[in-house]
N, CA, C and O atoms as a GROMACS GRO file, in nm:
protein
  348
    1MET      N    1   0.034  -0.143   0.018
    1MET     CA    2   0.024   0.026   0.005
    1MET      C    3   0.099   0.100  -0.005
    1MET      O    4   0.207   0.080   0.052
    2VAL      N    5   0.080   0.215  -0.077
    2VAL     CA    6   0.125   0.355  -0.103
    2VAL      C    7   0.066   0.417  -0.015
    2VAL      O    8  -0.057   0.415  -0.022
    3ARG      N    9   0.142   0.505   0.115
    3ARG     CA   10   0.096   0.620   0.189
    3ARG      C   11   0.099   0.730   0.116
    3ARG      O   12   0.215   0.766   0.104
    4LYS      N   13   0.023   0.801   0.062
    4LYS     CA   14   0.012   0.989   0.042
    4LYS      C   15   0.071   1.092   0.146
    4LYS      O   16  -0.010   1.128   0.231
    5LYS      N   17   0.202   1.147   0.156
    5LYS     CA   18   0.282   1.222   0.205
    5LYS      C   19   0.121   1.331   0.228
    5LYS      O   20   0.029   1.350   0.148
    6LEU      N   21   0.141   1.387   0.376
    6LEU     CA   22   0.013   1.481   0.381
    6LEU      C   23   0.060   1.659   0.411
    6LEU      O   24   0.140   1.680   0.502
    7PRO      N   25   0.018   1.750   0.349
    7PRO     CA   26   0.104   1.838   0.374
    7PRO      C   27   0.050   1.876   0.568
    7PRO      O   28  -0.031   1.834   0.651
    8PRO      N   29   0.164   1.986   0.553
    8PRO     CA   30   0.136   2.043   0.680
    8PRO      C   31   0.025   2.051   0.746
    8PRO      O   32  -0.065   2.107   0.682
    9HIS      N   33  -0.008   2.006   0.878
    9HIS     CA   34  -0.113   2.024   0.963
    9HIS      C   35  -0.122   2.187   0.881
    9HIS      O   36  -0.031   2.262   0.847
   10GLY      N   37  -0.321   2.208   0.862
   10GLY     CA   38  -0.357   2.338   0.823
   10GLY      C   39  -0.357   2.392   0.696
   10GLY      O   40  -0.405   2.503   0.674
   11LEU      N   41  -0.295   2.308   0.591
   11LEU     CA   42  -0.206   2.397   0.488
   11LEU      C   43  -0.325   2.243   0.382
   11LEU      O   44  -0.348   2.131   0.427
   12LEU      N   45  -0.364   2.284   0.277
   12LEU     CA   46  -0.394   2.187   0.202
   12LEU      C   47  -0.337   2.219   0.056
   12LEU      O   48  -0.288   2.331   0.044
   13LYS      N   49  -0.337   2.139  -0.053
   13LYS     CA   50  -0.294   2.106  -0.190
   13LYS      C   51  -0.394   2.202  -0.232
   13LYS      O   52  -0.501   2.233  -0.180
   14THR      N   53  -0.334   2.243  -0.344
   14THR     CA   54  -0.510   2.282  -0.448
   14THR      C   55  -0.610   2.214  -0.532
   14THR      O   56  -0.686   2.266  -0.614
   15GLY      N   57  -0.596   2.055  -0.490
   15GLY     CA   58  -0.644   1.975  -0.529
   15GLY      C   59  -0.829   1.970  -0.440
   15GLY      O   60  -0.944   1.999  -0.474
   16GLU      N   61  -0.754   1.908  -0.304
   16GLU     CA   62  -0.782   1.977  -0.212
   16GLU      C   63  -0.915   2.074  -0.167
   16GLU      O   64  -1.029   2.040  -0.133
   17VAL      N   65  -0.844   2.232  -0.184
   17VAL     CA   66  -0.927   2.353  -0.147
   17VAL      C   67  -1.017   2.340  -0.286
   17VAL      O   68  -1.109   2.420  -0.268
   18ALA      N   69  -1.032   2.294  -0.382
   18ALA     CA   70  -1.145   2.282  -0.492
   18ALA      C   71  -1.240   2.167  -0.508
   18ALA      O   72  -1.333   2.157  -0.587
   19ARG      N   73  -1.177   2.042  -0.375
   19ARG     CA   74  -1.282   1.982  -0.326
   19ARG      C   75  -1.382   2.038  -0.268
   19ARG      O   76  -1.501   2.026  -0.298
   20LEU      N   77  -1.334   2.104  -0.178
   20LEU     CA   78  -1.416   2.178  -0.089
   20LEU      C   79  -1.500   2.300  -0.090
   20LEU      O   80  -1.600   2.330  -0.024
   21VAL      N   81  -1.446   2.350  -0.166
   21VAL     CA   82  -1.541   2.414  -0.204
   21VAL      C   83  -1.626   2.429  -0.341
   21VAL      O   84  -1.675   2.533  -0.385
   22GLY      N   85  -1.630   2.298  -0.399
   22GLY     CA   86  -1.714   2.242  -0.530
   22GLY      C   87  -1.616   2.318  -0.656
   22GLY      O   88  -1.695   2.383  -0.725
   23VAL      N   89  -1.529   2.327  -0.689
   23VAL     CA   90  -1.450   2.407  -0.813
   23VAL      C   91  -1.362   2.285  -0.875
   23VAL      O   92  -1.330   2.175  -0.830
   24LEU      N   93  -1.334   2.359  -1.008
   24LEU     CA   94  -1.212   2.252  -1.036
   24LEU      C   95  -1.059   2.317  -0.981
   24LEU      O   96  -1.030   2.425  -0.928
   25PRO      N   97  -1.004   2.234  -1.008
   25PRO     CA   98  -0.814   2.254  -0.970
   25PRO      C   99  -0.810   2.321  -1.052
   25PRO      O  100  -0.694   2.364  -1.050
   26SER      N  101  -0.894   2.395  -1.182
   26SER     CA  102  -0.763   2.466  -1.291
   26SER      C  103  -0.867   2.612  -1.210
   26SER      O  104  -0.856   2.710  -1.284
   27THR      N  105  -0.940   2.637  -1.111
   27THR     CA  106  -0.983   2.718  -1.112
   27THR      C  107  -0.918   2.830  -1.038
   27THR      O  108  -0.907   2.952  -1.047
   28ILE      N  109  -0.861   2.681  -0.919
   28ILE     CA  110  -0.781   2.751  -0.847
   28ILE      C  111  -0.628   2.798  -0.856
   28ILE      O  112  -0.566   2.895  -0.813
   29ARG      N  113  -0.593   2.682  -0.935
   29ARG     CA  114  -0.466   2.754  -0.998
   29ARG      C  115  -0.473   2.921  -1.072
   29ARG      O  116  -0.394   3.013  -1.049
   30TYR      N  117  -0.612   2.923  -1.181
   30TYR     CA  118  -0.626   3.028  -1.289
   30TYR      C  119  -0.612   3.153  -1.117
   30TYR      O  120  -0.536   3.249  -1.106
   31TYR      N  121  -0.684   3.117  -1.040
   31TYR     CA  122  -0.656   3.240  -0.920
   31TYR      C  123  -0.593   3.278  -0.831
   31TYR      O  124  -0.596   3.367  -0.745
   32THR      N  125  -0.495   3.143  -0.885
   32THR     CA  126  -0.348   3.208  -0.742
   32THR      C  127  -0.309   3.283  -0.900
   32THR      O  128  -0.326   3.405  -0.894
   33GLN      N  129  -0.265   3.238  -1.025
   33GLN     CA  130  -0.215   3.312  -1.082
   33GLN      C  131  -0.261   3.408  -1.177
   33GLN      O  132  -0.206   3.424  -1.286
   34ILE      N  133  -0.385   3.487  -1.130
   34ILE     CA  134  -0.380   3.643  -1.151
   34ILE      C  135  -0.444   3.682  -1.017
   34ILE      O  136  -0.551   3.741  -1.007
   35GLY      N  137  -0.360   3.637  -0.903
   35GLY     CA  138  -0.332   3.714  -0.752
   35GLY      C  139  -0.468   3.724  -0.657
   35GLY      O  140  -0.491   3.804  -0.567
   36LEU      N  141  -0.528   3.645  -0.694
   36LEU     CA  142  -0.659   3.617  -0.659
   36LEU      C  143  -0.690   3.564  -0.485
   36LEU      O  144  -0.768   3.598  -0.396
   37LEU      N  145  -0.572   3.455  -0.501
   37LEU     CA  146  -0.544   3.356  -0.431
   37LEU      C  147  -0.378   3.375  -0.415
   37LEU      O  148  -0.306   3.417  -0.506
   38GLU      N  149  -0.330   3.333  -0.271
   38GLU     CA  150  -0.172   3.329  -0.214
   38GLU      C  151  -0.148   3.241  -0.143
   38GLU      O  152  -0.210   3.217  -0.040
   39THR      N  153   0.008   3.137  -0.212
   39THR     CA  154   0.047   3.066  -0.134
   39THR      C  155   0.016   3.067  -0.034
   39THR      O  156  -0.058   3.160  -0.003
   40ALA      N  157   0.054   2.962   0.078
   40ALA     CA  158   0.123   2.976   0.212
   40ALA      C  159   0.204   2.956   0.269
   40ALA      O  160   0.245   2.988   0.380
   41ALA      N  161   0.269   2.830   0.104
   41ALA     CA  162   0.434   2.729   0.063
   41ALA      C  163   0.410   2.669  -0.039
   41ALA      O  164   0.318   2.693  -0.117
   42THR      N  165   0.499   2.575  -0.048
   42THR     CA  166   0.549   2.528  -0.177
   42THR      C  167   0.617   2.386  -0.097
   42THR      O  168   0.677   2.387   0.011
   43THR      N  169   0.587   2.261  -0.187
   43THR     CA  170   0.655   2.157  -0.089
   43THR      C  171   0.817   2.158  -0.188
   43THR      O  172   0.836   2.253  -0.264
   44PRO      N  173   0.899   2.069  -0.177
   44PRO     CA  174   0.976   2.050  -0.255
   44PRO      C  175   0.963   2.009  -0.368
   44PRO      O  176   1.042   2.042  -0.456
   45GLY      N  177   0.832   1.905  -0.395
   45GLY     CA  178   0.860   1.888  -0.536
   45GLY      C  179   0.745   2.001  -0.616
   45GLY      O  180   0.655   1.948  -0.680
   46GLY      N  181   0.749   2.174  -0.609
   46GLY     CA  182   0.677   2.220  -0.674
   46GLY      C  183   0.514   2.239  -0.558
   46GLY      O  184   0.460   2.350  -0.556
   47GLN      N  185   0.477   2.170  -0.506
   47GLN     CA  186   0.331   2.132  -0.520
   47GLN      C  187   0.246   2.323  -0.457
   47GLN      O  188   0.344   2.388  -0.419
   48LYS      N  189   0.157   2.384  -0.445
   48LYS     CA  190   0.110   2.468  -0.375
   48LYS      C  191   0.017   2.451  -0.305
   48LYS      O  192  -0.100   2.422  -0.328
   49LEU      N  193   0.120   2.486  -0.140
   49LEU     CA  194   0.003   2.446  -0.034
   49LEU      C  195  -0.096   2.592  -0.010
   49LEU      O  196  -0.081   2.707  -0.051
   50TYR      N  197  -0.190   2.534   0.068
   50TYR     CA  198  -0.293   2.747   0.101
   50TYR      C  199  -0.323   2.721   0.246
   50TYR      O  200  -0.329   2.609   0.299
   51ASP      N  201  -0.334   2.791   0.282
   51ASP     CA  202  -0.378   2.794   0.402
   51ASP      C  203  -0.521   2.809   0.412
   51ASP      O  204  -0.590   2.893   0.353
   52LYS      N  205  -0.576   2.674   0.533
   52LYS     CA  206  -0.701   2.602   0.519
   52LYS      C  207  -0.796   2.720   0.533
   52LYS      O  208  -0.814   2.750   0.415
   53GLU      N  209  -0.865   2.801   0.603
   53GLU     CA  210  -0.921   2.877   0.632
   53GLU      C  211  -0.940   3.038   0.594
   53GLU      O  212  -1.035   3.117   0.598
   54ASP      N  213  -0.833   3.043   0.565
   54ASP     CA  214  -0.787   3.179   0.438
   54ASP      C  215  -0.855   3.154   0.293
   54ASP      O  216  -0.936   3.213   0.221
   55THR      N  217  -0.761   3.006   0.285
   55THR     CA  218  -0.820   3.024   0.104
   55THR      C  219  -0.961   3.034   0.058
   55THR      O  220  -1.024   3.095  -0.028
   56LEU      N  221  -0.996   2.893   0.210
   56LEU     CA  222  -1.112   2.898   0.202
   56LEU      C  223  -1.248   2.986   0.182
   56LEU      O  224  -1.336   2.990   0.096
   57ASN      N  225  -1.216   3.072   0.337
   57ASN     CA  226  -1.335   3.174   0.279
   57ASN      C  227  -1.297   3.251   0.185
   57ASN      O  228  -1.397   3.297   0.130
   58ARG      N  229  -1.188   3.295   0.132
   58ARG     CA  230  -1.128   3.363  -0.029
   58ARG      C  231  -1.187   3.350  -0.120
   58ARG      O  232  -1.212   3.427  -0.213
   59VAL      N  233  -1.228   3.204  -0.088
   59VAL     CA  234  -1.287   3.119  -0.272
   59VAL      C  235  -1.417   3.122  -0.245
   59VAL      O  236  -1.483   3.208  -0.304
   60ARG      N  237  -1.453   3.074  -0.197
   60ARG     CA  238  -1.618   3.101  -0.119
   60ARG      C  239  -1.644   3.298  -0.099
   60ARG      O  240  -1.755   3.324  -0.052
   61MET      N  241  -1.600   3.360  -0.114
   61MET     CA  242  -1.584   3.536  -0.113
   61MET      C  243  -1.633   3.496  -0.254
   61MET      O  244  -1.751   3.492  -0.287
   62ILE      N  245  -1.519   3.464  -0.342
   62ILE     CA  246  -1.459   3.537  -0.503
   62ILE      C  247  -1.611   3.423  -0.546
   62ILE      O  248  -1.659   3.498  -0.631
   63LYS      N  249  -1.657   3.367  -0.544
   63LYS     CA  250  -1.802   3.250  -0.646
   63LYS      C  251  -1.897   3.327  -0.560
   63LYS      O  252  -2.004   3.322  -0.620
   64SER      N  253  -1.912   3.393  -0.455
   64SER     CA  254  -2.023   3.486  -0.403
   64SER      C  255  -2.065   3.573  -0.535
   64SER      O  256  -2.157   3.554  -0.615
   65ILE      N  257  -1.920   3.721  -0.526
   65ILE     CA  258  -1.877   3.768  -0.605
   65ILE      C  259  -1.918   3.804  -0.760
   65ILE      O  260  -1.961   3.899  -0.826
   66GLU      N  261  -1.868   3.642  -0.780
   66GLU     CA  262  -1.886   3.640  -0.926
   66GLU      C  263  -2.032   3.594  -0.908
   66GLU      O  264  -2.087   3.704  -0.897
   67ARG      N  265  -2.119   3.514  -0.900
   67ARG     CA  266  -2.245   3.537  -0.907
   67ARG      C  267  -2.333   3.703  -0.954
   67ARG      O  268  -2.432   3.721  -1.024
   68GLN      N  269  -2.221   3.830  -0.858
   68GLN     CA  270  -2.284   3.924  -0.898
   68GLN      C  271  -2.257   3.953  -1.065
   68GLN      O  272  -2.301   4.055  -1.118
   69HIS      N  273  -2.200   3.877  -1.122
   69HIS     CA  274  -2.107   3.889  -1.242
   69HIS      C  275  -2.017   4.036  -1.255
   69HIS      O  276  -2.038   4.131  -1.330
   70LEU      N  277  -1.941   4.022  -1.183
   70LEU     CA  278  -1.875   4.148  -1.187
   70LEU      C  279  -1.776   4.092  -1.197
   70LEU      O  280  -1.735   3.983  -1.158
   71PRO      N  281  -1.707   4.238  -1.298
   71PRO     CA  282  -1.606   4.196  -1.386
   71PRO      C  283  -1.386   4.114  -1.279
   71PRO      O  284  -1.388   4.162  -1.166
   72LEU      N  285  -1.324   4.076  -1.287
   72LEU     CA  286  -1.236   4.039  -1.195
   72LEU      C  287  -1.152   4.104  -1.154
   72LEU      O  288  -1.071   4.045  -1.082
   73GLN      N  289  -1.131   4.243  -1.177
   73GLN     CA  290  -1.084   4.346  -1.143
   73GLN      C  291  -1.179   4.421  -1.075
   73GLN      O  292  -1.137   4.527  -1.028
   74THR      N  293  -1.281   4.398  -1.060
   74THR     CA  294  -1.356   4.461  -0.943
   74THR      C  295  -1.347   4.400  -0.825
   74THR      O  296  -1.360   4.452  -0.715
   75ILE      N  297  -1.316   4.248  -0.861
   75ILE     CA  298  -1.329   4.079  -0.778
   75ILE      C  299  -1.218   4.109  -0.733
   75ILE      O  300  -1.214   4.089  -0.612
   76ARG      N  301  -1.110   4.155  -0.780
   76ARG     CA  302  -0.964   4.194  -0.738
   76ARG      C  303  -0.989   4.322  -0.576
   76ARG      O  304  -0.957   4.334  -0.458
   77LYS      N  305  -1.037   4.363  -0.642
   77LYS     CA  306  -1.018   4.560  -0.578
   77LYS      C  307  -1.129   4.504  -0.414
   77LYS      O  308  -1.080   4.550  -0.311
   78ILE      N  309  -1.220   4.444  -0.397
   78ILE     CA  310  -1.328   4.442  -0.296
   78ILE      C  311  -1.264   4.319  -0.186
   78ILE      O  312  -1.305   4.303  -0.071
   79LEU      N  313  -1.152   4.238  -0.253
   79LEU     CA  314  -1.083   4.156  -0.194
   79LEU      C  315  -0.960   4.230  -0.090
   79LEU      O  316  -0.921   4.229   0.026
   80GLU      N  317  -0.928   4.302  -0.245
   80GLU     CA  318  -0.827   4.423  -0.142
   80GLU      C  319  -0.865   4.518  -0.065
   80GLU      O  320  -0.792   4.600  -0.011
   81ASP      N  321  -0.984   4.510  -0.058
   81ASP     CA  322  -1.033   4.614   0.022
   81ASP      C  323  -1.110   4.519   0.166
   81ASP      O  324  -1.147   4.585   0.263
   82HIS      N  325  -1.121   4.418   0.166
   82HIS     CA  326  -1.160   4.366   0.273
   82HIS      C  327  -1.051   4.286   0.370
   82HIS      O  328  -1.063   4.254   0.489
   83ARG      N  329  -0.893   4.258   0.237
   83ARG     CA  330  -0.822   4.248   0.374
   83ARG      C  331  -0.790   4.362   0.427
   83ARG      O  332  -0.780   4.372   0.549
   84ALA      N  333  -0.768   4.463   0.350
   84ALA     CA  334  -0.721   4.623   0.429
   84ALA      C  335  -0.801   4.667   0.599
   84ALA      O  336  -0.765   4.703   0.711
   85LYS      N  337  -0.922   4.635   0.528
   85LYS     CA  338  -0.994   4.602   0.671
   85LYS      C  339  -1.016   4.505   0.791
   85LYS      O  340  -1.073   4.529   0.897
   86GLU      N  341  -0.950   4.374   0.743
   86GLU     CA  342  -0.836   4.312   0.859
   86GLU      C  343  -0.779   4.326   0.937
   86GLU      O  344  -0.785   4.283   1.052
   87LEU      N  345  -0.668   4.438   0.852
   87LEU     CA  346  -0.530   4.484   0.919
   87LEU      C  347  -0.603   4.557   1.028
   87LEU      O  348  -0.541   4.617   1.115
   0.00000   0.00000   0.00000
């Protein structure tokens, strides 16, 4: 039996994030590529790892905003404003 290596506690791989929020892994990769999501770490093999709580909340927020048919530039601005309020 082959054992999968688990990411450090509190970190999720791209596919795990996608599965938990109900989107395709390519969606998570795209959001990361355009700057809507940030990675928390990268494995030695190059896999991106995401902070579980922050990323799940952020993807849910992105999906909610997308349902309002707003462009990605507007979504980015809303997320930046939201992050600034958290600090």
